[in-house]
N, C-alpha and C positions, 0 to 999 in steps of 0.2 A: 547346654554349657551357656551362660548367659551372655549378652552382648557386652558384659564388662569385663568378662575372662576372654571370649574369644578377644578383644582388643589387646588386652595385657600378652596373649599369647602370642598374639602378631610381631610384637615388639620385642620380646623376651625368648626369642628363636633361637639367639646366641647364646644362651646360656646352657641349652642342652642338659637340662637336669631334672625336667618333670616327673621323670619317677623317684628322683633321688629326694623329693620332697614331698611327695604323697603318703604323709604319716597317718596311721589310722585315726580316725576321726577329726581330719585338718579338711574344710572345704578348699575346692579349688580357688578362691580368692587368695585365702590365708596360705595355700600353698604356695601360689605367685609369688607373694608376699615374701617368703622365706626364701624362694629361689633369689628374689632381688638381691635380699639382706647375703645369702652365702655369696653371690656373684660379686659384689661389690667388697667380701671378706677377701676372695681370692684376690683380687687386684690390689689390696693394701688399704681401703677403705673401710673402715669398723662403722656403721650405719646403724643407729637405733630405730626401734620399732615404728617411732614416728617418720624418719626418715625413709625407711623403706617402705610404708604405706604410703605415703604421699609420691613419691616416685612411681610406685604401682598406679595409684589412681589418676597421676598426670597421664600414662600412658594411655589407660582405658579410656578416659575421658577427654583425649587431647585438648588439656588443657595448659597455660603455663603454670608455673611453679613460683612464687614469690618467697624468697629467703631471705628471712631478715635475723638476727643476733648481732652478737658484738663480734669486731674484728678478730681474724686467727682462729676461727671456730671451727674450718672445714667448708664455708659456703659455697667459695670459687672452686675447692678440690672435689665438692660432690659434682658439678657438671663434667670436671675432667674424668671422673670416675663412671658417670653414666655413658660418656661418650667409649671409654675402655669397654664397658658392658656390653654395648649395642653395636660395638665395633662400627661406630659412626664418627666422622669428621667434627671436631670440636671448632667452632666458629665464635670468636669471643669479640665484641665490641666493649670496651672501656669506656664507662661515662665518664664526661668533664664538663664544667659549666662552659657553657657556649657551643657545647655538641649540635650541629643541626643535620639536615636531612644528606648535603653534601657526603657527609663525611660516614653517616649511618646508614643511608641507603645507598645512594650513587651518584655520580659523576657523568655528565657528557663528556668524552674525547674531542676535546676541542680541537686539538691540533691534526686530528683525522678528519674531522668537519672540517677545518680549513684548507686540508688537502683535496679535498673530494668538492670543495667551492670552486679550488684553482682549476682543476681538469673540469668541472661543468663550464668555468668560464672560456676555457681556451676552445672548447667545441659548442660554445653557445652558435655558432654562426650554423654550424651542421646540425644542432638541435631546432633553429629558427626557420629550416630550408621545410620550403611549403606552404609557409604563411601568407595570407595575404593582408592582413591588417592588423592592427595593434593589441585589439580582443584577442583575435586567435593566437598572438604571440603569447600573451599574459596566459590563456588558457594553457599552452602549453608550458610554458614554465610553471604553472601549479601544478603539474602532474609530477613535480619534483618537490612538492612541499615537504614531502614527511620522508626524503630518502634520506635526509641529515637526522631526522628524529627517530630513529627505530631501535632494535634491542642491539646492533652488529657497532652502535656507537655510544652503546652505554657501556661505562666503569663501575661494576658492581662492587658496591661496599658490603659490610657483613650481612647487614639484614639481607638484602638482594641476593646476597649468596646463598643464604639460606634457604630462601623461597626457591632458587632455582637448583637447590643441590640434589639430583638425579635421586640417589636412593635414601636420602635424608640426611638430616644432620642435626648436632646439638648446638644450638644457640645461647650463648650464654652472654645477658647484659649485664654486665658485672657495675657494681656502685652505680643504681639508677638514683640513688639521693644525691648524686652529685650534679645531675645533670638538672635541667631547669624545668619546668613545670609544663612549659609549651612542648617540649620534647617528651615530656608524658605521656601529654595528650595525643603528639603525632602518632604515638605507639600502640594505640588503642583500637585502630584499626587491625594491624596486624596479629595483637594479642585475641583479638575477637575471633576473625575468619581467617586469621595465616593468609593475606593477600595485603597488598598495599596499593592505591592508587599512583598512578606519575600521569600527569597533566599532558605530556606529548604522545604516550602513549596508550595510555588506560588503568585499566587495574591487571596487577600482576598477582595469580595464585598462586600457591605453593606448588611445586612439583609435586613432592611427596612431605607431607605435614611435619616440621622439626618439631624435634624437643625443646622447648625453652624452659631457662631459667633467668630470672631475675633475682641481682643480692643486692642489699641494703644495709648498711651499719648504721641505720636510723639515725642520721644527721640532720634529715628534714622529714617530716610528715609526709609519707606517700598517698598522693589522691585517692579517693575512695572507687572513683571511675576503674581505675589501674585495678585495684585490690579485688574488686567485683568481677574481675577477669580470669582469677591467677586462686591457684590453690596456695593457702597459705600454709609457711614451714618456718616454726622461728627453730634457731640452732643454739642452746643457750650451751655455758661451758660443762662440761660433762662431769659425771659426777667420777668419785676416785676408783669404782670398777669398771666403768669404759673409758676412763683415761689410760688404765694400768693396760687394758686390750688395745687400744691405739697404741700406747707406745711398744708395746710385744710386736706389733704386726708392722709398725713402721722401724724400728730398731731393735730387732730381734736378738743382735749379739749383746746387748744391757742383761747383766745378770738380774736375774728375778729380785732378790734382795734388795738391790741398789734401785730398781724400779719402783718398789713399795715405798722406798725411802724420797726419793725423786719426787713422785705423785702426790705424797703426802707432803710434802714441803711446799709445793706447788698450790696446793689445797688449801693451805693454811695460807700462802700469801694472799690468795684471793677475797678472803676474809677480811684484810687489811685495807685500810683508808689511802688507796692510792691513784694517782693520777692515770696510770695505766695499769693494770692487772695482767698479769702473764698469760697470754690464750694459750691454745693448743701448739700451736705453731712453735712457740718459744719453748713448751716442754720437750719438744721435738728435739728442738736446735741443743737445749741442754743435754738432753739424753746423749746425743749424738758428741757432744762434748766430753762429757764424761768419759766416754768409751776411748776418745780420743787420746784422754788424759790416764786411760788404765785406772779409773778411781775403783775403789773396791768398796767403800762406803761416804757417806756427806759427812764432813768434819766443819768448823768452823771455818778454817783455813780456806779449802777447797771452796766452799760456799762463797765467800767472800771475792776470791779471785777469778771468779766465774758469774758471779751475781748477776754482769752486765749483759750476759746473754737470755737472762730472763727479764729485765728491766731495763726500760729504754730512756728513762728520765734520772738525772742525777739526784733530785730531790727524793725520790723513791728507794733509790738505793741508799741514801743517806737515811731517810725513816725505818728503814728495814735494818739498816748496820746493825743498832743496839738489840734487835730481836732475832738475830742468827743464831747463837747459842741457842737458846731455849727452842726455836723450831727446830734445829739439827737435833735435839735430842728427842723432840717428840716426834719427829719423822723416823728416828731410830728404832723406835719402840713399835712402829706400825709395822716393821719389817720381819 
C-alpha cells in the first residue's frame, strides 16, 4: 500500500467501510475517495467527485484546502461535514478586516499575571534573603523572568486551540478574503509547517496535525504564497441533478415532482441578470418553506408569495416578477 493510501487510511478509520467500497477494478485510492463520498452522504452532505477527491488528498498529503466559490454553495458546511466524518471537533475562526493574532492565536492572561506579580511582590523579602549585593539580587529576580510568560498564562484562540488539540481537530478559517493581507501572511507558517512562533515561548508545533479548510467568496484576490500551500477547490453552483440530490438529502419530505419543479425554477433564476442569484442554501430554505405550506406544485401565486426566500434584493424580485408565469410553466414541464 502506498504512503498516500496509508495516510488516508489513518484519517478515515471512522468510516469503517473499507470492504464496502472495494469494488472490482477499483484502486485503493479510488476506494478511499468513494468512502469519503459515501461518508459525507450519510451525514447529509452530498459531495461531488471533486470535493471527495480534494478531502482525500488533503488528508493524504497533510495539506490545507482553500475552498473558493460563490456564497451559499456549501463551503463552510464542507468543514462541518468533515468534522462529523472524522469525529473531530470543529474549531472555527471567522475572518474580518482588522483581525490580528490576539484574536486568532492567543492572548496573555493579564489578570492572572497581575495577581502572580502581586504575590511575588509580597514575597520579595523572602526571595531576596541571602543575597549580599545588588547584582545577586538582580540575578535572583532574573530567575523569575519567564514565570509569567509560559503556556500557563496563555489564553488560546482558534489557531492555537487547533494546534493543541490532542486528538486533532478540523480548523475552519472562514472567509479569509475578508482579512487583511498582513493576516494572510501571518498564516503562512501555520499552513506550511503546522506550527506557530510565539516570541516569549518559541515555536509551538501541532500535537496532532489538524485538518485545515480556508474559505473565500472571492471578494479579493488571495495571495500566491497562501495558494501555493493549499489544495485548491472551487465549488460552483450545482447542476440540476446534483442539486436535486442535495434537496432530497436535506429535505426528504418534499415530494419528488415538486422537488424537480423547485430545482428547475432555481436553475432558471441563475441564468437571469440578478444582483444575487439564489444559492444552494436558499434552495434548501425554499424547499422547507414549500413543505411548511403543504404545497403540491409551483404556481404563480405561490412563487410570488415566497420569492423573498430565494431573492434577497427587492430589485431582483421586481425583475423576476414578470418572468414568474413563464418560469413556473417551464419548471412544471421538468417534473
